[in-house]
N, C-alpha and C positions, 0 to 999 in steps of 0.2 A: 739595382744595387750599386753599380759602378758610379752612376751619377750621384747617388746619395753620399757615397764615400768621398767623391770629389768635392761635393759641397761642404761636407764636414771638415775636410782638410783645409779648404780655403777659408772657411769660417773660423777655424781655430787660429789660422795665421792672422785673420782680421782682428781677433780679440787680444792677441799678445801685445804687451807693451814693453818692449825692450829696445835698446839702441839698435839691435839688428833688424828689427821690424818697425820701420818708421812710417811716416805719413804716406809715402809713395806706395809702399807695399800694401797698406790698408786700403788705399784708394783703388789700386789695381784689383785687390780681392773683391771689392764692391763691384767693380766693373765686370769681373768674370762671373760672379754670382748672378748679377743682373742678366748676363747673356744666357744663362740657363733657363730663365723665365719660369722657374719651378716654385711651388709653394714652399719647398724645403729651404729655399734661399731667403724667404721673407723674414723669419725671426732675426737673422743676422743683419739684414739690411735695415730693419726697423731699429735694431740696437745701434747701428752705425749712425742713425739720425741724431744720436746724442754724443757722437765723437767730438773731442775738443777741437779738431781741425775742420775748418770750413770746407776745404776741398773734399774731404772724406764724406762729410754730411751731404755735400752737393752730389757726389757720385751715388750715394745711397738713395737720395731723393729722386734723381733721374732714373735710377733702376726701378724703383717702385712705381713711378709714373708710367713706365713702359710695360708693366706687367699686364698681360692679356688673359692669362689662364684664369678661369672662374674660381678654381680652388685657391689660387694665389690671392685673388681679391678677398675671398672669405677669410684667408689667413691674415690679411691686412686689417680687416675689421676686428678680428680677435686681438691683433696686436694693439690696436687703438684702445680697446677695452682694458688691456693689461698695462698700458703705458700712459694713457691720456695725453699722448704726444700731439701738440698742435700742428706740427708740420705734417704728420700723417693724416690728421683730420682734414687738412687742406687738400692733400693728395686725393683722398677718398671723395671729398666733395667735388673736386674737379672732374672725377670720373663718374659723377652722378650716383655714387654709392652712399646709401644711408649710413649714418654713424650712430649706432645705438649707444646709450650710456652704459649698458652692461650686457654681458654675453654669458649664457649658461655654458659652463666649461665642460670639457670632454667627459663622457661616460665611457664605459668599456667599448662601446660600439661607436666611438667618435668618428666623424668624417675625417678625411685625409687633411682638410684644412687645419683641423685642430691637432692632428698627429704631427704636423710639421713642427710644432712647438715641443715635441717630445724626442727623447734619446734613450736608448736601451744600452746599458753598460754590458759589454760582452762577458766580462769576468764573472759576474754574479747575477745578471738579469735585472739589476736595479733599473727601474724606469724613472726618468728624470724630466723635469720641466725646465724650459729655457727661461731664465730671468733676465730681461733685457737691461742693457746699460741705461742709466738715467737716474733721475732724482726720485726720492720717496720721502714721505713724512715720517720721521723717526721719533721715538721717545714719547713720554707723556705730553711734552710741550708741542710736539709735532713740528720740529725744526727740519729743514731741508738737508738731505744728504745725497750726494752723487756717488753711485757705485758702478763699477764695471760690470759687464754681463757675466753670468755664471750659469751652471746647471745645479738644480736642487732636486733631490729624490722626491718622488710623489709620496712615498711612504717611509715610515721608520723601518729599520732593518728588522726582519722577522726572526723568530727562533730558528726556523728552518735554515735561513741564510747563515745565521751565526754558527749553527751546528755544522753546516758544511764547511765553513771557514776553519773551525776547530779540527775537523777530520782531515782537512788538507794541511793544516799547519802542524798538527801533532805536538802541541806544547808539552813540556815537562811540567811536573807539579808546581815548581816555583813560578814558572811563567804563567801557567793557568791561573794561579792565585792572584797574579798581578792584573789579569785581564777580566776576571769575572768571579762572582760568587756562585759556586756550583753546589746545589743542594740535592740530596739523594732522591727526593720526590719532586724536584723542580721541573720546569718546562724543558730544560736541557739536562741530561744526566749521562754518566758514564755507561758504556755498553761494550764489554769486551775490551779491545785495545783502542776503541774510539768513543764516539758519542752518538746519542740519539735524541730525538725530540719527542716529547709526549704527543701522540697523534692529535689530540684535541687542541694543542697549543702551537702547532707548527706555523700557522699563519698569524699568530699573535706577535706583537712587538717584543723583542728581547728586552728585559728590564732589570737585569742584575749585572750590567756591564760597567766597568770602570772607564775613566777617560783613556787610560793607556790601552785598554781592550778595544775601545772604539777606534783609536788611532791605528792600532795594529790591523784591524779589519780593513780600514780604508786604504792603508798602504798596500796591502796584498791585492786589493781589487782595483788599484790604479785610481783611487778616489781620495778624498780628504774630508775632514770635518768642515762645516761652514763656519765662517766668522759670524759673530753674533749679529752684526748689522745685516749680513746676507740672510741669516735665518729670519730676522724680523721683517725684511722686505718680502721674503717668501710667504710669511704668515699674514701680512696685512696689505700687500700691494702698495700702490703709490699714494693712496688717499688718506692714510693715517687712521684707518678704521680701528675700533677698539678690539674687535673679535675677527677671526678670519672671514666670517660671513657678513659682517657689517657692524653697526654701532649698537644694536639692540640685542641684549643677552637672550631674550625670549625668542627672538626670530630664528636662531640657528641652533640653540642648545638641543641636542638630539632627544627626540621623544620616540623611543622604540615602540613598534607595534606589539600587540599582545603575543607573548611567547618568545619575543626576542630578548637578548641580554640587555640589561640596563647599562648606562654609560659607566657607572662605577665598577662594573665587572669587566674582566679582561675580554677584549673583542679583537677581531681580525684587523690587520693594518689598513684595510680599505672600508672599514665600517663607517656609517654615517656620512654618505657622500654630500648631503645637503650642508654639512658643516665645513666643507673644503674652503681653502683660501682662494683669492682671485686667480692664482696660477694653477689651481686644481690640486693643491697639496692636501693630503689627508691628515687629520688629527694633529695639526700644529699646536693645538691645545686639546687636552682631554686624555691623551695617552701618557706614557711615561715622560718624566723630564728628559730633555734631549741635550746631550753634550754639544758644546761649541768649541771651536779651536782656541778661542781667546782665554787668557788668564783673566780672572775677575778683578776689575778695578772699580771701586765704589763710585768715583767721580768721572768715569770714562765718558758718559753721555754729556757732561758739562763741557768737556774738551771737544767732543764731536760737534756740539752745537756752535762752537767757535770756529769750526772748520778744520780742526786738528784731528785727522782720522788715523793717526799713527796707532799701531796696535799696542795694547797694554804690555808693560814690562812683566817678566816672570815673577810670580808670587807664590802664595800657598794655595790659592783657590782657582778652579776653572769655572767657566760660565755654564749654567744650566738655564734652558728656556723651556717654555711650555709648562706642562705639568698635568697630573691626572685630575679627572673630574672629582674624584673622591677626596682630593687633597686641598680643595679650596672653594672659594666663593668667586663670583664674577670679578671681584677686585684683584684676586691673585691669578686669574686665568685670562687676563687681557694680553694682547699681543706685545705690549711693551714691557710686561713684567719680566724681571731678570733677577737671578740669584746666583750666588757662588757657593761652592762647597769644597771642603777639604776631604771628602769621602773617597780618597784614592783607593781604599781597599774594597770599594764596591758597596752598593746599597740597593735595597729594593727600589723599584720605580725609576731607574736610570737607564735610558736607552739612547739611541742616536739615529740620525738620518745622514746620508752622505751628500757631499757636494762634489762638483768637478769644475775645474778652471777651463777656460777656452784655450 
């Protein structure tokens, strides 16, 4: 555990981009992570292969070339599947390691090589996937965008998690109304001086939350909402795929076994693992719409395509991504589909997943 905490601390410093943490600090962090020789260091070193500074990239490359642990090598193979990084492919080839085009991502019993790409938030138990720094193909046109690394939650926030947040926060009636729509027979309901979750709905995604309610949850848990470009990269990986599982609608759209709930019905946050994104994220489409941090700007992606990644100015709408199976056709459930809403008072089918900066 001490080694893991040390890696996390160093990796956090590696990802920070402020005048106080410059090239020298990022390079030294790579060197210290490399000295550990652990699979836990691999995601951060892989991410550093996309650092703007050549000396940082060189330190990360040297560290990865020196990895001897078998689990670390397996984590590097997974890293190539997630990033398509040519430098990492060269490193693996030089080590005599096969470089498959795709890797089946972690199930619950994932080996430690895949768990190296995971983080568990101590405040609420949210499990998160590491999204490395680098380029991905964004928007319908598939233009290239370079993003820094971040963590994204494997699942949307569940009713049980949000209910616990309400019980800890104890909002008054006015604040509660700003955060969510509470129905007497809903998935979350009043119970004495607190709140409770309907037992059958505890593991289902919360879906009556406002943008303000999502932000409040994230702040209490030491997390944040994802920017919509971060959300999109988490949903489609680096190759610009139309759906989280690939380009063909029929290849991944869930087909429940007899007796299982249909996609149009509420399901648990980890339902349909075959429809996960390249990073292992569940239900990036198919569940509730998911709030993003950004204000909605109609022409934002035209700016992004020109290289202007500045965040949209405040307006009336916030961005929603994803969306329920029951609300659309393949056209409206593609990974690049985006919409804005002024439903600040809350609406059915609005939930969220959390992000975390390095």
